[in-house]
N, C-alpha and C positions, 0 to 999 in steps of 0.2 A: 502364945499368940499360937495359933494353927495357920500353918502357912499354905495359903492358895495353889489348886491346882493347877499343872500347867495348862491342861484343855480349857478351865473356866477361864484362863489369863489372855488365853489368843480368841478366845469370845466374848471375850469383852472388851476389847483393843481395835477388833474387826467393824464391831458396833458403835465405837466409838464414832473412829474413821469414817466410816459409811453415812453416821449422823452428819459430822461435820460435812462432807461432798453434799450430802443434800442440802443442808441450809448454806453452803456457796453457792450451789445452781439455784436453790430461791433466788437470794441477792442477785443475783448476773441477772437472773429473771428478769429481774424487776425493777431495775436501770441500767442494764444492757452494759456490752462491755464499756471498760474503761477510755481507752485510748484508742479506737476503732474508728479506721475514716473513708466516708465512701470512696471509689474508685473516681481519676476523674472525668467528668463525661467529654466523650469523643465529642468533636466538631463536627455539622452538620456534613461540611465536605471535605476531601483530603486536599484537593488544589483548584486555585480559583485564577483564571486568567480575567481581568479586567479592564475594560475601556478599550477592547479591540473593534472592531470593524470587522464583525461576523458576516463571512460570506455562504449562505448556506441554501444552493438553487432547489434543494429537494422541498425544504420547508417555505421557498420563496422570502429570504431572507437576507439584506443586506442594509447593513445599518451596526451603529455600536451597540453593542449589547457587552455584558461578562456571561462565563458560560464555564459552572460549574461542573465538579467531576468528582466521584466518589465511586468505589470500589470497580475500578476500570471501567464504567460507564458515566454515557451525558447525564449529570444529574438535575440541571436547571439551564435552562436559556432566558435572563432577561435585561431589563434596561440598566436595574441594579442591583450589585447581590452585595450582603454587607461583610467586608474582608476580613470580620471579628469572625464570621463563620465557617473559616477555612481553613485547615490547617498549616496550609500554604497558599501567598493570597502572589501572583505576578502583575505587576502593571503593565498592561498591552499598547498602551496607547500609543494612536497614530502608525498600530501593525492591522494589518490584514489577517485574520483566524479564520482559519478554513478547514474542512473534513481533512484528514488525514491526503495526503496524494496515491495516486491509483494510477501505477504504470502498466499498459497492458501487454506491451512489447520491448519482453530484456531476453538478454540471455544469459543465464546465471546459474548454468550445470558447467562448474569449473574444478570439478575434483578430480578425474582418470587422467589427464598426461597426455591425451594421443593431442598430434600435432595437428595443426589446421581445419577441425572439428570443435562444432559447437556443444558436442557433451567433451568437450575437454579442453586444449589450451586457449581456443577463440572464446569461451565463457568466462566471465567474472563470479567469485564470490559476493553476494548483494549489498552485504549491511555496509561497506566503505562507501557503496555510490548512492543511495537510499538515503538514510534517517538527516544527512547532511544537505540534504533537499528536501527533506519534508515531505517523502516517498515513504508512509506505510507497508504500501502493500502492492505486489509486483506478478503479473504475470509470464512467466517464462514459457515463449513461444515460438514449442515446437523441438525444442533443445533434444529432450530422448522422444523415443517409440514406447510401444507396447514391451518390449523385451529391456529396455534399461532404465525405462520408466521407475521402477524399485529405488536401483539402485541413487538414482538423481535427489527422490525421497531420502534415500538413508543419510548421504552422505551432504547434502545442501539443504534441503528442504526443514526436515526437521532439526537443524542445527544454525537454522538463521534466525536475528530475532527477528528483521524483517518477514512478513507475512510473505510466503512465495506461494504463488499459486500458478497454474502449468497447462498451457494446450497443451496435449498429446499429441507428434509428428504422426501424420497417418503410414509413415517408413516405419516399419517395428525396430529398425534400429538406431532412427532416431537421426536427428542433424550431423552426418559424419563426410558430407563431400558430393561430388557426383555418382562417386561408384557404388555411395548407397540413396542416394536421392534420386538417382535415374533407373533405380529396381522394380520395375512394376511388378515383380511377383514381390517383392515386398509390402505391399500397400492393402495389406487385407483389412477390411470394415469390421467383419466381426471381431476377430483382434484387441484393434482399437475398442470397438466397444464396450467391450469385455474388460478391460483394463479402465477404460473412463469409470465405469458401473459399480466395479471394486471401490473405488474411491470418488465417491458422488460429491461434489463439493469443490474436490483438491482440483482434479481435472476438471478443467471447466469448460473446454474447447478441443477442437480436432482443426489443426494444422496442415496447411501443405505448403512446401515452398523449394524455390530453389529449380523447378523440374526445368531439365532443356529440352524434353522431345516437344514433337506438336501433336503426341493424343491430351484428350482430357480426363483420360484415369485416374489421375492426383487427383486433381478435383472429383469426380463423381464418387470416387471412391473414399474421400473425406466427407462428403454429404451424406451419403450412405451411413458411413459412422455416427456421424454427426444425429443424425434422424434416429438410429437404435440407441443410444444413451441419452437424447433427447438435449443437445446441449448446441451450440452454434461453433462454425468453421471458419476458423481464419487462414485469407490465401495470400500468400507472395506468390505474384505470377507468377513467375521463375521468367525462362529466358520468350521473347517476345514473336508469336509464332504467327504466321496468317492463319495456321490453320484453326487458332484460339484464341480471335481476336478478344479482347478485354470488352465490348460491345456485349459481345453473346455469354462470356461470364456472371455479367451483371445482371440482365433481363432476362437470362433462360437456365442458367448452372446454380446457381446462389440463393440461399432461400430468405426470403424478411429478416434480418437478425441476423448470418452471416456477417462476416468483418474482410472490406477489402482492405489490405494494409497497406503502407510504402504512395497512396493518394498522392503524392506531391511527385512522385519521383521522375516522372517524365519518359520512363525507359520501357513502357506498354501504352504508348498514345492517352496517357491517360488528356493531352492537348491535342488537335487536332489544328491545323493553321491559326493558332494560336487562341483558340476557342476550347470551353473543356468538353470534353466526348461527350458527344450527347448520349450514351450509351450510361453514361458517369449520372445525370440528371435523371435517367430510366430506371436507375438501379437505384437510387436516392427516392425515388419515389415509391417502388418496390418493397421498401425496407430495410435495403442493404446498407449495411455502417459501415463507414468511409474514416481509418485512422490515418496518422500522422506515420507515423514506425520512421524515425529520423533515418537513424542511425550511420553507416559509413561511407552509404552511396544510394539514399535514396528520399532525398528534397534537396531540391535547386529553389533558389529563387526566381530562373527565368519559369518558372511552371508555377508554384505558389503565389506568385505577387499578380500575374493575370484571371488567376484561376479565383484568389478571395476575390478581387475587385469585380469578379462577375459574378460572385455570392456564392462563389462555392467553398462553403466552410468546413473543417472536419468536424464530425462528431464524438473524436477521441484526441488526444492530443498523449504520442506516446515517444521512448527513445529510440525503439532497437538498441540496448547497451550493449557495445560486447568489447573486446579489444579493437578493432578496427575502428570503433565512433568513441571512444572515453576520452582521446588528446583529439580530436578531430574536429568539425563544423558542429557536431551534436554534444559535447561537451558530459552533458545532464541533463535531469528533466526539466530545471529551472530556467537554463540558457534557452530551452524549447520554447516551454510557456512566453518565454522572454521577445523570443522570433515571432509571436504572432500579436502581441503589445503591439508590437513595430508595425506589424503585418495590419494592423487596425480597428484589434479587437481590445473590446473592452474588457478592464480586468474582471468582472466578474465574469463574462463570454470564458475568458482563459480557463479561468477557475472551475466553472460547468466543465468543458470537456476535461478537465483533469481529476473531477473527483465522482461528483455524481453520476457522470454520463458514462465513464467508463467501468464504476461499478454498476450497472443496470445491462451493460450490454454481457456483463459475463456471469451475469445472474447470483448478484452480490449485494443484494440489498441493502442488507445491515452494514457497509462501509460506503464512503461517500456523503454522509452526512450528519450534523450534529444534533438527528433528535436526543430528546431525552429518552434513556433505555437502549438509547445505541453503543457500541464502541468506542470508547474512547480516544481515537485515534483524532489527531490535530495538528494541523503545522500551521505555526508564527513566521508569515511571509510581510517582508519590506517591499518596496517599490523604489528602489536608489536610481536617482536622477543625476545625470552623468554624459559623461563622450563615450560610446561603446558601439564596441563590434561587432556583428554576428557574420560567420559566414555559412555556407553550404557543402554541401558535398565534397563539389568539384571546387571548394575554395573561394567561392566571389563573397566578396564581400559589401556589406549593409550597415549604416550608420543608425544607431537611435541611443535617445537619449534616456532610455527607461529598462530598467532588469529588474526580475523578481530576487533577493537574496533571502535565504530560510534564516530566523533568528531563535526560534524554536521548536521542537519534535517534540508531540507526546505520543506514545504509543502504547493501547492498553491502560492508560490515565497516568504511565510517569514519566517523567523527562527524559529524554534519550539521546536529545543534541540540544543546546542552548551553545549558540556559536558566541555571546557577547556575556555571558552570566546573567541573564536579565532575574534567574532564578538564587541569585547567588548572594547572600552576605556579605558584605564587604570586609575584607580580613584584620582590617581594625578592629572592628566590631566584635571579635572572635577574642577568648580567652589564649593569652602568651604560648600554651599548647593542644592547642586545637588541634583535630583531627579531621574524619569526615564530619559532613554538616547536615546532610540531608536525613528525612524518615523514608523510610521503605516503601511507606504507602503512595508515595507522591514523586520519589525520585529515583530511577533508573540507574542514577552517575555514580554518584557520593552519598549512598544512604551508611547511617551510623547504625541502623540496627533494621 
């Protein structure tokens, strides 16, 4: 027998292999892959807060509702949502579900190490004081000026889990004590406005504070900067001076939408002979906003009690958080909010002034509400009943029977604080060698992946 050539053998082998491959392809196309399974369908929602009393003032809602979250946004608010539709459902019956709290007066430029300075040792890093109190957004109230704002941004704003916005101090050097804050030559409106325009939305206002002289220059220059940048001004009116009375500030100097903070301090004639200063009423009619700004020296029962009885309520509740207030009468946002329960405001009144009102005051109306499509910042609060004491900045005490407690905080759709483990499985239900139990789609604390 004649032996076949090597070339013919190779061609034949290739033909056989090709034919086999074609046949297999035809069969696979006809019957499909033997063991392929479709990917599991993703639940409609990442996180569901079920059965809480929702207070969302923007949308006129104060009722028991379920709140569903997907991809960091509010996805649905309804009377009933099936928990099977959610990757994680949390039972919050008996609790208040509110937008993440918005504290528009804090001092959180805590990184420079400068003594006796709100751009230094007087400031605090925010995350240890905010999320555990349901606060998801703060506005630093003038700790930095045009010359050190970018350092503040680098070292604090960009590194914080809390959303940190800022009022820019009209003083270029920032809030660093009388040597700087009394320097009229360092209050340039143009420089402040230029920095605000560089960081639109992050710098949400201009601040003037602590001035001890008789001139109107700090206020006038702050207002000028606010006009140039189209943002509001917040005023801590400094030392009380006959040459610049409070009534003139509120009725002539400030614009509608500008903010007078420390409105219950009693340090600048907020009350005259036991009555609310007529200039405060007139300022309110003109559209000036009145903010609490409790702090370590700006909230007195002897001012707040008669003012509230006379119907002068604050537009926004804020802490003025810093090292001098964190352990004194102020303590934290929920402690300040609880004082207004004691003063006769309803929970809905207090929540309004801690969410939607401050969000509007700083022109961030995407915050402070639970509208579908809005950022999923949520506070789950309990009103605890008992016997409690609350002190003002002088150390005077009032007794109360109610206070706010934060059970759960959600920031950007993820659980970032959970006081009593409402979102967690009991360890007895887990395998003996369990590790992280959460899912990164809803869990910002213990995600397994």
